[in-house]
N, C-alpha and C positions, 0 to 999 in steps of 0.2 A: 131855775130852774129850768120852767117850761120855754123860755124865749130864748138858752143857749141851743135847746134839744129837737132836734127834727121830732116828728110823729113814728116817722121809722126806726129811731133812734135803738145799736145794737152795741153791744160791750162782751168781748171776750176777758171777764177776771180771771187775774192770775192763776189761780185753783184749776183755767183749763176750759171752767162753764159759759156756756153761753146765755147771756141775757138778753132779753129784749124789753123796749119798752112800753107798755100800758100805762096811761096816768088813769086813766077809771083804776085797776089794783091798787097802784101802788103811792105811797107815800114819802117823798123824798126829807132825811135829815141827815144833814151832814154835822159831825162836832170837827172845831177845828185841829189845824194841825201844825206841826211845826216840821218844816220843808225847804228844802235849797234844790231851785230849779235850775238846771244847767244843759249848757248843748242842745237850746230850743232853736228850730232848725225848721221852716218853712221849706214845703217843697210843691209848687204850683204842679196841678196834674191840666185843666180848662181853664178859662175864666172864673168859672165860679165852683170849682174845687181845687182846695187845698188839703195836704197829706204834710202835718206836723210830727215830727217827732222830738221828744228832751229826757232829761235824764231827772229823775227826781230820788233824793234822800233825803229821810229821814232819820236825824241823830237819836231821837227817842228811840227809837224802837231797833235802830242800827238795820237799817231798811233800805234798799237800793234797788229801784225799779225803773226800766226802759219803757218811756209811753209813747202809745202812736193814737193818731186819729185824722180823722176825715171830717173836715168841717164843708158845707155847700153854701151857697148863697141862696138867701131865699125870702123873698119880698125884700131884696135890699140889705137884708141882716145876715151875719155869719152866723150859722148854726153848725153844731156837732151832729156828724148823724152815726159813727163809728168811734168807739175807743177802743183799747187795749190795754193791759200794763200785763209786766214781766218778769217778773222777779228776780232779779242778777243775786246765783249763789255769791257767796264771800269768798271763797278760793279764786272767780274773775274777781273780783274789784281792784 
């Protein structure tokens, strides 16, 4: 994950909390999930910045989220600087 996220990465999680990346105090561990990604779209902002949006459905959880992130080009590699996931209410799907 260190290779994919910038040192100043931050995220707004679905609860609305704002989380900042702190590599010295955080150990990341991800469990595999079953998910279907659709509507993946790249929105170029500048030569070195891209805004990404997509829809993520997790069938086992019966959950749909809309996701967005900002990626920046750092030393020839694309890294995520910001991410937000918003849960789509069942009545809106």
